[in-house]
C-alpha positions as CSV (number, residue, x, y, z in Angstrom):
1,M,-149.9,63.7,-50.1
2,S,-150.4,60.1,-49.1
3,E,-153.8,59.2,-47.5
4,P,-153.6,58.8,-43.7
5,T,-153.9,55.3,-42.4
6,L,-157.2,54.4,-40.8
7,R,-157.0,53.0,-37.3
8,V,-159.8,51.8,-35.1
9,V,-159.1,53.9,-32.0
10,D,-159.8,52.3,-28.6
11,A,-160.4,54.8,-25.8
12,L,-157.4,53.8,-23.5
13,P,-155.0,56.0,-21.6
14,E,-151.7,56.3,-23.4
15,N,-149.7,56.1,-20.3
16,D,-151.4,53.1,-18.8
17,A,-149.1,50.1,-19.5
18,A,-151.7,47.6,-18.5
19,N,-154.3,49.1,-20.8
20,R,-151.8,49.2,-23.6
21,A,-151.1,45.5,-23.2
22,A,-154.8,44.7,-23.3
23,A,-155.2,46.9,-26.4
24,N,-152.5,44.9,-28.1
25,R,-154.7,41.9,-27.7
26,N,-157.8,43.7,-29.1
27,P,-159.0,42.2,-32.4
28,N,-159.1,45.7,-34.0
29,V,-155.5,46.4,-33.0
30,I,-154.3,43.0,-34.5
31,L,-156.3,43.7,-37.6
32,N,-155.0,47.2,-38.0
33,N,-151.4,46.1,-37.5
34,A,-151.7,43.4,-40.2
35,V,-153.5,45.6,-42.7
36,D,-151.3,48.6,-42.1
37,G,-148.2,46.5,-42.7
38,F,-149.6,45.5,-46.1
39,V,-150.6,49.1,-46.9
40,N,-147.1,50.4,-46.0
41,F,-145.5,47.7,-48.2
42,G,-147.9,48.7,-51.0
43,S,-147.1,52.4,-50.7
44,K,-143.6,51.5,-51.9
45,L,-145.0,50.1,-55.1
46,N,-146.7,53.3,-56.3
47,P,-148.8,53.8,-58.5
48,F,-150.3,50.4,-57.6
49,A,-150.7,51.4,-53.9
50,Q,-153.4,54.0,-54.8
51,R,-155.5,51.4,-56.6
52,L,-155.0,49.0,-53.6
53,N,-156.4,51.5,-51.1
54,K,-160.0,50.9,-52.0
55,G,-159.6,47.1,-51.8
56,I,-157.7,47.3,-48.6
57,G,-160.5,49.4,-47.1
58,Q,-163.1,46.7,-48.1
59,V,-161.0,43.9,-46.7
60,R,-160.6,45.8,-43.4
61,Q,-164.3,46.5,-43.2
62,Y,-165.2,42.9,-44.1
63,A,-162.8,41.5,-41.5
64,Q,-164.2,43.9,-38.8
65,E,-167.7,42.8,-39.6
66,K,-166.8,39.2,-39.3
67,L,-165.1,39.8,-36.0
68,G,-168.1,41.7,-34.8
69,T,-166.1,44.9,-34.2
70,A,-167.4,47.0,-37.1
71,E,-169.4,50.2,-36.3
72,D,-172.3,51.7,-38.2
73,I,-172.9,49.0,-40.8
74,T,-175.0,50.4,-43.6
75,E,-178.4,48.8,-43.6
76,L,-179.9,47.6,-46.9
77,P,-183.6,48.4,-47.7
78,Q,-186.2,45.8,-46.6
79,E,-187.5,45.6,-50.1
80,Y,-184.0,44.7,-51.3
81,K,-183.6,42.0,-48.7
82,D,-187.0,40.5,-49.5
83,L,-186.0,40.4,-53.2
84,E,-182.8,38.7,-52.3
85,R,-184.7,36.0,-50.4
86,R,-187.1,35.5,-53.3
87,V,-184.4,35.3,-55.9
88,D,-182.5,32.7,-53.8
89,A,-185.7,30.6,-53.6
90,L,-186.2,30.9,-57.3
91,R,-182.7,29.9,-58.1
92,N,-182.8,26.9,-55.7
93,V,-186.0,25.6,-57.2
94,Q,-184.6,25.7,-60.7
95,V,-181.3,24.2,-59.7
96,N,-183.1,21.4,-57.8
97,L,-185.5,20.7,-60.7
98,L,-182.6,20.4,-63.1
99,K,-180.8,17.9,-60.9
100,V,-183.8,15.7,-61.4
101,T,-184.8,16.4,-65.0
102,R,-181.2,15.9,-66.2
103,T,-182.2,12.2,-65.9
104,Y,-184.0,12.6,-69.2
105,A,-180.7,13.2,-70.9
106,N,-179.8,9.6,-70.1
107,P,-182.0,7.2,-72.3
108,S,-181.4,4.2,-70.1
109,Y,-182.7,5.8,-66.8
110,D,-185.5,3.2,-66.6
111,Y,-183.4,0.2,-67.7
112,P,-180.4,-0.3,-65.4
113,V,-179.7,-3.7,-66.9
114,Q,-178.3,-2.0,-70.0
115,I,-175.1,-1.3,-68.0
116,Q,-174.3,-5.0,-68.0
117,E,-175.2,-5.2,-71.7
118,S,-172.9,-2.2,-72.4
119,L,-170.0,-3.9,-70.5
120,L,-170.6,-7.0,-72.6
121,G,-170.7,-5.0,-75.7
122,I,-167.4,-3.3,-74.8
123,T,-165.8,-6.7,-74.2
124,N,-167.0,-8.0,-77.5
125,T,-165.6,-4.9,-79.2
126,V,-162.2,-5.3,-77.7
127,T,-162.2,-9.0,-78.6
128,S,-163.1,-8.1,-82.2
129,Q,-160.3,-5.6,-82.4
130,F,-157.7,-8.1,-81.2
131,Q,-159.1,-10.6,-83.7
132,A,-158.8,-7.9,-86.5
133,L,-155.1,-7.6,-85.7
134,A,-154.5,-11.2,-86.6
135,I,-156.2,-11.2,-90.0
136,S,-154.7,-10.0,-93.3
137,A,-155.0,-6.5,-94.7
138,A,-157.5,-7.6,-97.4
139,E,-159.6,-9.4,-94.9
140,R,-159.5,-6.4,-92.5
141,A,-160.7,-4.1,-95.3
142,T,-163.6,-6.4,-96.1
143,T,-164.5,-6.6,-92.4
144,T,-164.3,-2.8,-92.1
145,D,-166.5,-2.3,-95.1
146,A,-169.2,-4.5,-93.7
147,K,-172.1,-2.7,-92.2
148,Q,-171.8,-2.3,-88.4
149,P,-174.8,-3.3,-86.3
150,V,-176.9,-0.5,-85.1
151,E,-177.0,-0.2,-81.3
152,P,-180.6,-0.6,-80.1
153,P,-182.2,2.1,-77.9
154,K,-181.5,1.4,-74.2
155,T,-185.0,1.9,-72.8
156,L,-187.1,-0.5,-70.8
157,S,-189.8,-0.6,-73.4
158,H,-187.4,-1.3,-76.2
159,A,-185.8,-4.0,-74.2
160,I,-189.2,-5.6,-73.6
161,G,-189.9,-5.3,-77.3
162,R,-186.6,-7.0,-78.2
163,I,-187.1,-9.9,-75.8
164,A,-190.7,-10.4,-77.0
165,A,-189.6,-10.5,-80.6
166,E,-186.9,-13.0,-79.8
167,G,-189.4,-15.1,-77.8
168,S,-191.9,-15.0,-80.7
169,Q,-189.3,-16.5,-83.1
170,A,-188.2,-19.0,-80.5
171,V,-191.7,-20.5,-79.8
172,G,-192.9,-19.9,-83.4
173,A,-194.6,-16.8,-84.8
174,Q,-197.7,-18.9,-85.8
175,E,-198.2,-20.2,-82.3
176,P,-200.7,-18.3,-80.1
177,L,-197.9,-17.3,-77.6
178,G,-195.7,-16.3,-80.5
179,M,-198.4,-14.1,-81.9
180,A,-199.0,-12.5,-78.5
181,L,-195.3,-11.9,-78.1
182,E,-195.0,-10.4,-81.6
183,T,-197.9,-8.0,-80.8
184,L,-196.3,-7.0,-77.6
185,S,-192.9,-6.4,-79.3
186,I,-194.4,-4.0,-81.9
187,V,-196.3,-2.0,-79.3
188,S,-193.4,-1.9,-76.9
189,E,-191.2,-0.5,-79.6
190,Q,-193.8,2.2,-80.3
191,V,-193.9,3.1,-76.6
192,G,-190.1,3.2,-76.4
193,N,-189.9,5.5,-79.4
194,A,-192.6,7.8,-77.8
195,R,-190.5,7.9,-74.6
196,L,-187.4,8.9,-76.5
197,V,-189.3,11.8,-78.1
198,M,-190.5,12.9,-74.6
199,D,-186.9,12.8,-73.3
200,Q,-185.6,14.9,-76.2
201,T,-188.5,17.4,-75.8
202,I,-187.8,17.8,-72.1
203,V,-184.1,18.3,-72.7
204,S,-184.6,20.9,-75.4
205,K,-187.7,22.7,-74.0
206,F,-187.1,22.5,-70.2
207,N,-183.5,21.6,-69.3
208,Q,-181.7,23.8,-71.8
209,P,-183.8,27.0,-71.4
210,T,-183.9,26.6,-67.6
211,Q,-180.1,26.4,-67.6
212,T,-180.0,29.5,-69.8
213,T,-182.2,31.4,-67.4
214,L,-179.9,30.5,-64.5
215,N,-176.9,31.6,-66.6
216,T,-178.4,34.9,-67.7
217,L,-181.2,36.6,-65.7
218,I,-180.4,35.0,-62.4
219,E,-176.7,35.2,-62.7
220,Q,-176.9,38.9,-63.7
221,A,-179.0,39.5,-60.5
222,L,-176.5,37.6,-58.4
223,K,-173.6,39.6,-59.9
224,A,-175.3,42.9,-59.2
225,R,-175.9,41.7,-55.6
226,R,-172.2,41.0,-55.2
227,N,-171.5,44.5,-56.5
228,V,-173.8,45.9,-53.9
229,Q,-171.9,44.1,-51.2
230,S,-168.6,45.4,-52.5
231,V,-169.9,49.0,-52.8
232,R,-171.4,48.8,-49.3
233,L,-168.1,47.7,-47.8
234,S,-166.4,50.6,-49.5
235,L,-169.1,53.0,-48.2
236,D,-168.7,51.8,-44.6
237,A,-164.9,51.9,-45.0
238,C,-165.2,55.6,-46.1
239,K,-167.4,56.3,-43.1
240,G,-164.8,54.8,-40.9
241,R,-162.1,56.9,-42.4
242,Y,-164.2,60.0,-42.0
243,R,-164.8,59.3,-38.3
244,A,-161.1,58.9,-37.7
245,A,-159.9,61.7,-40.0
246,R,-157.8,64.5,-38.7
247,P,-159.4,68.0,-39.1
248,E,-157.4,68.9,-42.2
249,R,-158.6,65.7,-43.9
250,S,-162.2,65.8,-42.7
251,E,-163.6,67.6,-45.7
252,A,-161.9,65.3,-48.2
253,A,-163.1,62.3,-46.2
254,H,-166.6,63.7,-46.2
255,L,-166.6,64.0,-50.0
256,D,-165.4,60.4,-50.3
257,V,-168.4,59.3,-48.2
258,E,-170.8,61.3,-50.4
259,Q,-169.3,59.7,-53.5
260,A,-169.5,56.2,-52.0
261,E,-173.1,56.8,-51.0
262,D,-174.0,57.8,-54.6
263,L,-172.3,54.6,-55.9
264,F,-174.2,52.5,-53.2
265,V,-177.6,53.9,-54.1
266,A,-176.9,53.3,-57.8
267,A,-175.8,49.7,-57.2
268,V,-178.8,49.0,-55.0
269,E,-181.2,50.4,-57.7
270,E,-179.5,48.3,-60.4
271,A,-179.6,45.1,-58.3
272,T,-183.2,45.7,-57.4
273,S,-184.1,46.1,-61.0
274,L,-182.3,43.0,-62.1
275,M,-183.8,40.9,-59.3
276,K,-187.3,42.1,-60.2
277,A,-186.7,41.2,-63.8
278,A,-185.6,37.7,-62.8
279,L,-188.7,37.2,-60.6
280,E,-191.1,38.6,-63.2
281,D,-189.7,36.6,-66.1
282,P,-192.6,34.5,-67.5
283,E,-190.3,31.9,-69.2
284,P,-190.2,29.5,-66.2
285,F,-194.0,29.1,-66.6
286,R,-193.5,28.2,-70.2
287,H,-190.8,25.7,-69.3
288,L,-193.0,24.0,-66.8
289,A,-195.9,23.9,-69.2
290,D,-193.6,22.3,-71.8
291,L,-192.3,19.8,-69.2
292,V,-195.9,18.7,-68.5
293,A,-197.0,18.7,-72.1
294,A,-194.1,16.4,-73.1
295,Q,-195.1,13.9,-70.4
296,V,-198.8,14.1,-71.3
297,A,-198.0,13.4,-75.0
298,Y,-195.9,10.4,-74.1
299,H,-198.4,8.8,-71.7
300,K,-201.2,9.4,-74.1
301,Q,-199.3,7.6,-76.9
302,A,-198.4,4.8,-74.6
303,H,-201.9,4.5,-73.3
304,D,-203.4,4.5,-76.8
305,A,-201.0,1.9,-78.1
306,L,-201.5,-0.5,-75.2
307,V,-205.2,-0.1,-75.2
308,K,-205.4,-1.3,-78.8
309,I,-203.6,-4.6,-78.1
310,A,-205.3,-5.3,-74.7
311,P,-208.5,-6.8,-76.2
312,E,-206.5,-8.9,-78.6
313,L,-204.3,-10.3,-75.8
314,D,-207.4,-10.9,-73.7
315,E,-209.0,-12.8,-76.6
316,L,-206.0,-15.0,-77.0
317,Q,-205.9,-15.7,-73.3
318,V,-209.6,-16.7,-73.2
319,T,-209.1,-19.0,-76.2
320,Q,-206.1,-20.7,-74.7
321,E,-208.0,-21.2,-71.4
322,S,-210.9,-22.8,-73.3
323,L,-208.6,-25.1,-75.3
324,Y,-206.8,-26.0,-72.1
325,R,-210.0,-27.0,-70.3
326,N,-211.3,-29.0,-73.3
327,S,-208.0,-30.9,-73.4
328,R,-208.5,-31.8,-69.7
329,N,-212.0,-33.2,-70.2
């Protein structure tokens, strides 16, 4: 026997034409007519209609809740709702942190001028390729075999180091300014290399494991919550069918409600367990500690390297000032 169609019954006299007209404008009536038409169509496609019944009930219940016409919506435990709020907060924190720390995956984040240099490099590459088309095969083979220049790291410290080195050669490496520039070049390269190590460490020890946490523990908790929502809609739909069932169907509808309640309780327990697991996971603390440790290591190396050359540069500066004053006397 096919399952009776659920209707939200409005208490209106059957023989009252005006009330019937008003009922036809009732959101529940409109919803019932639309859903019932789909169910009647699905019943012609058995056995698929039986599997659609559960989904149709959920859709009907969801629509009624959105319209504000649903009755007796099953309330979730307060502990469950508190866990939902905390998991959402945890997820938002990790997502927002990743939006910022993904910057470390781009080596040139502190040196925007490199974009212009990259465009210039692309232009030179295209020009070289066009020139290669005009030379002979033998010459092209010789050019291909030649060692390609290594692209320098695109960090601010490396850029300072390169410019300082070029400046040292330009003014003369034996000149006082040339010596100062050469010293700055060496240390700047060391600082740049330390920064690249920091970037790689943050990517591997913070960004990647944090994304893994989002994709596993937190996503599992969110999936379980979606299942709770689906099961709850089914439960409330069963309750609605039970309230509207004819006497001969009352017992069967009551059994459906009991089964739906069991599924609902199990789903809530599973989601609660998964949300607690996500919140109690100690790995985010490790990830934060690794993030800070990577920055500490970088700044310490940069500080130590710069502290070493500061007295030398100060001495050169004092010497040049003395020479300058003597030349003026």
